[in-house]
C-alpha positions as CSV (number, residue, x, y, z in Angstrom):
1,M,-32.1,230.2,-34.6
2,T,-33.6,230.0,-38.0
3,Y,-32.6,227.7,-40.9
4,L,-31.2,230.7,-42.8
5,Q,-29.1,231.8,-39.8
6,A,-27.8,228.2,-39.2
7,L,-27.0,227.8,-42.9
8,T,-25.1,231.2,-42.9
9,F,-23.1,230.1,-39.8
10,G,-22.4,226.7,-41.5
11,L,-21.3,228.3,-44.8
12,L,-19.1,230.8,-43.0
13,Q,-17.5,228.1,-40.8
14,G,-16.8,225.8,-43.8
15,I,-15.2,228.6,-45.8
16,T,-13.2,230.1,-43.0
17,E,-12.1,227.0,-41.0
18,F,-9.4,226.0,-43.5
19,L,-8.6,229.3,-45.1
20,P,-6.2,231.2,-42.8
21,V,-8.7,233.9,-41.7
22,S,-10.0,232.5,-38.4
23,S,-13.4,230.8,-38.5
24,S,-14.0,231.5,-34.8
25,G,-13.4,235.2,-35.3
26,H,-15.9,235.3,-38.2
27,L,-18.5,233.5,-36.1
28,V,-18.1,236.1,-33.3
29,L,-18.7,238.9,-35.9
30,L,-21.7,237.0,-37.3
31,R,-23.2,236.5,-33.8
32,T,-22.8,240.3,-33.2
33,L,-24.6,241.0,-36.5
34,F,-27.4,238.5,-35.9
35,R,-27.7,239.4,-32.2
36,L,-27.3,235.7,-31.2
37,R,-25.1,236.1,-28.1
38,D,-27.3,233.5,-26.2
39,V,-26.4,230.6,-28.5
40,P,-23.9,228.3,-26.6
41,R,-20.3,228.0,-27.9
42,L,-21.1,224.3,-28.3
43,F,-22.9,225.3,-31.5
44,D,-19.6,226.6,-32.9
45,V,-17.8,223.5,-31.8
46,I,-20.3,221.2,-33.5
47,L,-19.7,223.2,-36.7
48,H,-16.0,222.7,-36.1
49,G,-16.9,219.0,-35.9
50,A,-18.3,219.1,-39.4
51,T,-15.0,220.5,-40.7
52,L,-13.1,217.9,-38.7
53,L,-15.0,215.3,-40.6
54,V,-13.6,217.0,-43.8
55,V,-10.1,216.4,-42.4
56,F,-10.8,212.7,-41.9
57,T,-12.2,212.5,-45.4
58,V,-9.3,214.3,-47.2
59,F,-6.5,212.8,-45.1
60,R,-8.2,209.4,-44.6
61,R,-5.2,207.4,-46.1
62,R,-2.6,209.2,-44.0
63,I,-4.8,208.9,-40.8
64,G,-5.3,205.2,-41.6
65,E,-1.6,204.6,-41.8
66,L,-0.9,206.3,-38.5
67,L,-3.7,204.4,-36.7
68,A,-2.6,201.1,-38.2
69,A,1.0,201.7,-37.1
70,L,-0.2,202.6,-33.6
71,F,-2.3,199.4,-33.4
72,R,0.6,197.2,-34.5
73,F,2.8,198.9,-31.9
74,L,0.3,198.2,-29.2
75,V,-0.1,194.5,-30.2
76,R,3.7,194.2,-30.7
77,Q,3.5,193.4,-34.4
78,G,5.4,196.4,-35.7
79,R,6.8,196.8,-39.1
80,P,10.0,198.6,-40.2
81,E,8.0,201.4,-42.0
82,D,6.1,202.1,-38.8
83,G,9.0,204.0,-37.1
84,P,8.4,207.4,-38.8
85,R,4.6,207.0,-38.4
86,L,4.9,206.3,-34.7
87,R,7.3,209.2,-34.3
88,L,4.7,211.5,-36.0
89,V,2.0,210.2,-33.6
90,G,4.3,211.1,-30.6
91,V,5.0,214.6,-32.1
92,I,1.2,215.2,-32.5
93,L,0.7,214.1,-28.9
94,L,3.4,216.4,-27.6
95,A,2.1,219.4,-29.6
96,T,-1.5,218.6,-28.5
97,I,-0.4,218.7,-24.8
98,L,1.2,222.1,-25.3
99,T,-1.9,223.3,-27.2
100,G,-4.2,222.2,-24.3
101,V,-2.1,223.9,-21.6
102,I,-1.9,227.2,-23.5
103,G,-5.5,227.0,-24.8
104,L,-7.0,226.3,-21.4
105,S,-4.9,229.1,-19.9
106,I,-6.1,231.8,-22.3
107,K,-9.6,230.7,-23.4
108,D,-11.3,232.3,-20.5
109,I,-10.2,235.9,-21.3
110,G,-13.6,236.3,-23.0
111,A,-12.3,237.6,-26.3
112,E,-15.5,236.4,-28.0
113,N,-17.4,239.1,-26.1
114,H,-15.2,241.9,-27.4
115,P,-15.5,242.3,-31.2
116,K,-12.9,245.0,-31.3
117,L,-10.4,242.7,-29.7
118,V,-11.2,240.0,-32.2
119,S,-10.7,242.6,-35.0
120,A,-7.2,243.3,-33.6
121,F,-6.5,239.6,-33.6
122,F,-7.3,239.5,-37.4
123,L,-4.4,241.9,-37.8
124,V,-2.2,239.6,-35.9
125,S,-3.2,236.7,-38.1
126,A,-2.3,238.8,-41.2
127,A,1.1,239.5,-39.7
128,F,1.7,235.8,-39.2
129,L,0.9,235.1,-42.9
130,V,3.0,237.9,-44.3
131,F,6.1,237.1,-42.1
132,S,6.0,233.3,-42.8
133,G,5.6,234.0,-46.5
134,R,8.9,235.8,-46.5
135,R,10.9,232.9,-45.1
136,P,12.5,230.4,-47.5
137,T,11.1,226.9,-47.4
138,A,12.0,223.6,-49.0
139,G,9.4,224.2,-51.7
140,G,6.0,223.0,-52.5
141,E,6.7,219.3,-52.7
142,S,8.5,217.1,-50.3
143,P,12.1,216.3,-51.4
144,R,11.7,212.9,-49.8
145,G,9.4,211.4,-52.3
146,E,5.8,210.3,-52.4
147,N,6.0,207.7,-49.7
148,R,5.3,209.8,-46.7
149,G,5.6,206.8,-44.4
150,E,9.4,206.8,-45.0
151,A,9.9,210.5,-44.4
152,P,11.5,211.5,-41.1
153,G,8.7,214.2,-40.6
154,P,8.5,216.8,-37.9
155,G,10.3,216.4,-34.5
156,V,10.3,217.8,-31.0
157,K,11.2,221.4,-32.2
158,E,8.3,221.4,-34.6
159,A,6.0,220.0,-32.0
160,I,6.8,222.8,-29.5
161,V,6.6,225.6,-32.0
162,V,3.4,224.5,-33.8
163,G,1.8,223.3,-30.6
164,V,2.3,226.7,-29.0
165,A,0.9,228.4,-32.2
166,Q,-2.2,226.2,-32.1
167,G,-2.7,227.0,-28.5
168,I,-2.7,230.7,-29.3
169,G,-5.0,229.9,-32.2
170,V,-7.9,229.3,-29.8
171,L,-8.3,233.0,-29.6
172,P,-11.1,234.2,-32.0
173,G,-9.5,236.2,-34.7
174,I,-6.2,234.2,-34.6
175,S,-6.4,231.7,-37.4
176,R,-5.6,228.2,-36.2
177,S,-4.7,227.0,-39.7
178,G,-2.8,230.2,-40.5
179,A,-0.9,230.2,-37.2
180,T,0.1,226.5,-37.3
181,I,1.0,226.4,-41.0
182,S,3.0,229.7,-40.6
183,A,4.8,228.2,-37.5
184,A,5.6,225.0,-39.3
185,L,7.0,226.9,-42.3
186,L,9.1,229.0,-39.9
187,T,10.7,225.8,-38.5
188,G,11.9,224.9,-42.0
189,M,9.2,222.3,-42.9
190,D,8.3,222.2,-46.6
191,R,4.9,223.5,-47.6
192,R,3.2,220.1,-48.3
193,E,4.4,218.7,-44.9
194,A,3.4,221.9,-43.1
195,G,-0.2,221.7,-44.4
196,E,-0.6,218.1,-43.6
197,F,0.9,218.4,-40.1
198,S,-1.4,221.4,-39.4
199,F,-4.6,219.5,-40.2
200,L,-3.5,216.3,-38.5
201,L,-2.9,218.3,-35.4
202,S,-6.4,219.8,-35.6
203,I,-8.0,216.4,-35.0
204,P,-7.2,216.0,-31.2
205,A,-7.7,219.7,-30.7
206,V,-11.3,219.7,-32.1
207,L,-12.1,216.4,-30.4
208,G,-11.0,217.8,-27.1
209,A,-13.1,220.9,-27.6
210,L,-16.1,218.8,-28.4
211,I,-15.6,216.8,-25.2
212,L,-15.1,219.9,-23.0
213,E,-18.2,221.7,-24.4
214,S,-20.5,218.6,-24.5
215,R,-21.7,219.4,-21.0
216,K,-23.6,222.3,-22.4
217,L,-25.7,220.1,-24.7
218,G,-28.8,221.0,-22.8
219,E,-28.3,224.7,-23.4
220,L,-27.7,224.1,-27.1
221,T,-30.9,222.1,-27.6
222,A,-32.9,224.9,-25.9
223,A,-31.4,227.5,-28.3
224,V,-31.1,225.6,-31.6
225,S,-33.6,223.0,-32.8
226,P,-32.2,219.8,-34.5
227,G,-33.3,220.9,-38.0
228,P,-31.2,224.1,-38.2
229,L,-28.3,222.4,-36.4
230,A,-28.3,219.7,-39.1
231,A,-28.5,222.2,-41.9
232,G,-25.6,224.2,-40.4
233,F,-23.5,221.0,-40.0
234,A,-24.1,220.0,-43.6
235,A,-23.3,223.4,-45.0
236,A,-20.1,223.5,-43.0
237,F,-19.0,220.1,-44.3
238,I,-19.7,220.8,-48.0
239,T,-18.0,224.2,-48.1
240,G,-15.2,223.0,-45.8
241,F,-14.3,220.2,-48.2
242,L,-14.0,222.7,-51.1
243,A,-12.1,225.2,-48.9
244,L,-9.6,222.6,-47.7
245,R,-8.8,221.5,-51.3
246,L,-8.3,225.2,-52.2
247,L,-6.0,225.9,-49.3
248,L,-3.8,222.9,-49.8
249,G,-3.1,224.1,-53.3
250,L,-2.4,227.6,-52.1
251,V,0.0,226.3,-49.4
252,R,2.0,224.3,-51.9
253,R,2.3,227.4,-54.1
254,G,3.3,229.7,-51.2
255,R,0.3,232.0,-51.5
256,L,-0.9,232.3,-47.9
257,G,0.1,235.9,-47.7
258,W,-2.7,236.8,-50.1
259,F,-5.2,236.4,-47.3
260,A,-3.6,239.3,-45.4
261,L,-5.2,241.5,-48.1
262,Y,-8.5,240.4,-46.7
263,L,-7.7,240.3,-43.0
264,V,-6.1,243.8,-42.8
265,P,-9.2,245.8,-44.0
266,L,-11.5,243.4,-42.0
267,G,-9.5,244.0,-38.8
268,I,-9.3,247.8,-39.3
269,G,-13.0,248.0,-40.2
270,G,-13.9,246.0,-37.1
271,L,-11.8,248.3,-34.9
272,F,-13.6,251.4,-36.2
273,F,-17.2,250.2,-36.7
274,L,-17.9,247.4,-34.1
């Protein structure tokens, strides 16, 4: 893999990871165009790791609150405000378990080897975005104030619905962010909370994928040298940071349906020309 190819993969990953257009689906199409089918999937997962670092950067305060509450619970020094935070940790854990069960059950269907199937999944993602945009929500801002630590937050119902959506989102062409945010909105969560929950939920999912794919590190180093890998990682982080900031604003304004205007022609074009 050349530096230019790695940079292209990184730029595409960063732009499409957070925008609801399926980064994995775009990487499949790019592999087809570049004829790089021999590059291990771990390369894609490492690029996802770069965008995961973006999530840690943007949501560092919220993540710090959750980790601090969990630590105080483990050492039995809890505070009154830790209740909603610990509840959210439990909800994320439940949703992650559902994601793992569904994701492991369907990931081996080999969709990444069938660009036409990926193109069809782009159309499914578009349908998610359009349908969720037609459902009423609580609005762009949370009615419960700026102190997110005091908000009740999502519960078991939201964990089940969004966890299942994220499990389906392992399929290339199904946008993970689009599926989870759409599912959260359909449960009645407000837009700000839906966006935050979606990206907090991505943390254990991407970490799990990194662990599962790490056994293929030898294959990756044989196909991609450290220089291009680092270049792709950096490109994914920089563009991912900008894309996440853009998406959070669009979520709060209820503009996710706009991306269907891109996904529909992309999916139809892929069905006819790939």
